[in-house]
C-alpha positions as CSV (number, residue, x, y, z in Angstrom):
1,M,114.8,66.1,-67.4
2,G,111.2,66.6,-66.4
3,V,110.3,68.0,-69.8
4,L,111.7,65.0,-71.6
5,G,109.8,62.6,-69.3
6,L,106.6,64.5,-70.0
7,L,107.2,64.4,-73.7
8,G,107.9,60.7,-73.5
9,L,104.6,60.1,-71.6
10,L,102.6,62.1,-74.1
11,A,104.1,60.2,-77.0
12,V,103.2,56.9,-75.4
13,L,99.7,58.0,-74.5
14,S,99.1,59.2,-78.1
15,L,100.2,55.7,-79.4
16,I,97.9,53.7,-77.1
17,G,94.9,56.1,-77.1
18,G,95.3,58.2,-74.0
19,P,92.5,59.7,-72.0
20,G,89.3,60.1,-74.1
21,G,90.9,58.2,-77.0
22,S,90.3,54.8,-78.2
23,A,92.9,52.1,-78.8
24,S,92.4,49.1,-81.1
25,S,94.7,46.1,-81.4
26,P,95.7,44.9,-84.8
27,A,93.9,41.5,-84.0
28,S,90.5,43.0,-83.0
29,K,87.6,42.6,-85.3
30,S,84.4,44.6,-85.4
31,Y,81.4,42.6,-86.4
32,R,77.6,42.1,-86.1
33,T,76.0,38.7,-85.9
34,N,72.6,37.1,-86.1
35,V,71.8,33.5,-85.5
36,D,68.6,31.4,-85.6
37,C,68.1,27.7,-85.0
38,Q,65.5,25.0,-85.3
39,V,65.4,21.7,-83.4
40,N,64.1,18.3,-84.5
41,T,63.9,15.5,-82.0
42,V,63.0,11.9,-82.5
43,G,63.0,9.9,-79.3
44,S,66.2,10.6,-77.4
45,Q,68.1,11.9,-80.5
46,G,68.0,15.7,-81.4
47,T,69.3,17.6,-84.3
48,V,69.7,21.4,-84.4
49,T,69.8,23.3,-87.7
50,I,71.7,26.6,-87.2
51,S,71.8,29.5,-89.7
52,G,73.4,32.8,-89.1
53,T,75.1,35.9,-90.6
54,I,78.1,37.9,-89.7
55,T,79.1,41.2,-91.2
56,G,82.2,43.2,-90.2
57,D,85.6,44.5,-91.1
58,A,87.3,41.1,-91.5
59,T,87.4,38.6,-94.3
60,R,87.2,35.6,-92.1
61,Y,85.8,34.6,-88.8
62,S,85.5,31.6,-86.5
63,V,82.0,31.7,-85.0
64,T,81.0,29.3,-82.1
65,V,77.3,28.9,-81.5
66,E,75.9,27.4,-78.3
67,V,72.5,25.7,-78.2
68,L,70.7,26.0,-74.9
69,D,67.6,24.5,-73.3
70,A,65.5,27.6,-73.0
71,A,64.1,26.7,-69.6
72,S,67.2,25.5,-67.8
73,Q,69.8,27.4,-69.8
74,Q,71.9,24.2,-69.9
75,R,74.1,23.7,-73.0
76,I,72.7,20.9,-75.1
77,G,74.9,21.4,-78.2
78,V,77.7,23.5,-79.7
79,Q,79.1,24.1,-83.2
80,T,81.9,26.2,-84.6
81,F,81.8,27.6,-88.1
82,E,84.7,28.8,-90.1
83,V,83.4,31.8,-92.2
84,R,85.6,33.0,-95.1
85,G,84.6,35.2,-98.0
86,T,80.9,35.1,-97.2
87,T,78.5,36.6,-94.5
88,T,76.5,33.5,-93.9
89,F,77.1,30.3,-92.0
90,G,75.1,27.3,-91.0
91,G,74.8,23.6,-90.6
92,T,73.4,21.0,-88.3
93,T,74.7,19.6,-85.0
94,G,73.5,17.0,-82.6
95,A,71.8,18.1,-79.4
96,Q,71.2,16.2,-76.2
97,A,67.5,15.3,-75.9
98,P,65.0,15.5,-74.5
99,I,64.4,19.1,-75.1
100,G,62.2,21.0,-72.6
101,P,58.8,22.3,-73.4
102,A,60.2,25.9,-73.6
103,G,62.3,24.8,-76.7
104,I,65.8,26.0,-77.4
105,E,67.9,29.1,-77.7
106,C,70.9,29.8,-79.8
107,K,73.5,32.3,-78.9
108,I,76.9,33.3,-80.3
109,A,79.4,32.1,-77.7
110,K,82.7,33.2,-79.4
111,V,83.9,35.1,-82.4
112,V,87.6,35.1,-83.4
């Protein structure tokens, strides 16, 4: 009985990537991203132009980019891009103004 239990445990560990192994779920995606953005403000209105790239093992991604005020790290804008059949994404999004003197930062907030 103990031998059967041990064999069952070893079988389960080999399926899920036991100690020292690695397990990957079918839905996980491996990727690399890069994002850049430029801000343009006129009075109390701001527009951010976002351009980025994503490379990886999937054919499609949903990439959410957050635009932050560099000094306060407050989110001033957000945009989600559906990337299919290409490695580039980009567009414009509105941003809360005024933008601080330190400018803005863009970061990838989520990739699905």
